[in-house]
Structure formats: C-alpha cells, structure tokens
C-alpha positions, 0 to 999 in steps of 0.5 A, a space after each residue: 732556839 739554840 745559840 751557836 757556840 763556835 769555840 766554847 769559852 775562852 779566858 782570852 776573849 778580851 784579846 778578840 774584843 780588843 782587836 774588834 774595837 781596834 777594827 771599829 776605830 780604824 774603820 771610823 778613822 778611815 771614814 773620816 780621813 779617807 786620803 790617808 786610809 786610801 794610801 794605806 790600803 794601796 800599800 796593804 794591797 801590794 803586800 798582799 800580792 807579795 804574800 800571795 806570790 810567795 804562797 803560790 811559789 811555795 805551793 808549786 814547789 811543794 811535795 804535793 804539787 797541784 796540777 798546772 804547776 807552771 800556772 802557779 809559778 807564773 802567777 806567783 812571779 807575776 804577783 811578786 813583780 806587781 806587788 813589789 811595784 805597788 809597794 815601791 811606788 805609792 803613786 802607782 798603787 793609788 792609781 791602779 787600786 780602783 781598777 784592781 777593785 773593778 776586776 775583783 768585783 767583775 769576777 765576783 759578779 760573774 761568778 755569782 751571776 752564773 751561780 744564780 743561773 745554774 742553780 735550781 731552787 728558791 734563792 736563785 733570784 737572790 744570786 742573780 740580783 747580787 751578781 748584777 749589783 756586783 757588776 754595777 759596782 765593778 762598772 762604777 770602779 772602772 768607769 766612774 773616774 779616779 776620784 769617784 773610785 777612790 771615794 768608793 774604795 775608801 767607803 767600802 774599806 771603812 765599812 768592811 773594817 767597821 763590820 768586821 770589828 763588830 763581828 769580832 766583838 760579838 764573837 768575843 762576847 760569845 766566847 766570854 766564860 760564864 759562871 756556869 762554864 766553870 772558868 
C-alpha cells in the first residue's frame, strides 16, 4: 500500500503543525466557552460576506467577465451590505447566524439529495442518506429555537476546528523531511 505524499518534504512542516495545534486549541476553547466563540463566529461570518462581496464585484468587473454579470454585481452588493450590517451590529449577527446556517445546510442537503437521486451506481444510497441528514440539520437550525440553534452552531464549529487541526497536524507530520529525503 502506497502512502499519498501531497507536497513532498518541506523544512517548514513545523509551521503547518503549529497552525494545526492552534486550531485544536481554538476548537476546544470554543467547546468550553461557546458564548464567546459564537460571537466570534458571527463576526467572522460577516467579514466573510464582505470578502465574498468584494471578490464578486472584482470578478464581475474583470477582463474575463462571466455570463450573468449583473447577477454577480447584485450578489456582490448584497453580500457587502449584509456583511457590513453583521460586522457593525453584533446582536444582529448573533440573531441571524442560525438562520444563515439553516439556509446553507438546506442548500447542501438539496444538492446532495438530488445528486443521490440522479446518480447511477452503488453509492447513491449514501448521497441520499447524507442529503436527508443535512435537511434534518437545517430543520434543527431553523425550527429548533434560537438557544438550541446557538448550541448547534457552537458545537459544529468547535468540532470543525478540532477536526481541521488534526488534519493539518497529520499533513504536517507527513511533510516532515525524513533522513532518506536528504534534508
């Protein structure tokens, strides 16, 4: 069995390991202090919308404009307005974050479910089950009440940070030069 080497060996492997460890620590901190973590997640989501809005406007005004340029411009302006509203008002950001998460999971669930129904092959049942589970999670965010939705966002974000940290750490260990690599 061969091991997959994504980027070969690197002398800067320790930098990726440091980032992975920081993600793990941040995930556990988010797990133990979910209220503070929820506020940070809300603000980060607002800044993410601002960045996405800027990127959409840059793509729409670039040399290789995509088709439907008006939709890109409208989407960029809407993302900028909503992003600045969320960044400027922490209470608004905290109040609407569960509903944004519900929309994201609803969209992902519908896409996964439709992929499962349109796919031909042995693993289509896995897509259908995953789509149904994503739709259930969207329902929990949307109809679970604000306090349960806050707990769900906090738990899932903490889990994602921890998982991502372990993934980056294992990749860093894989990138560490060995004696046979000559570094």
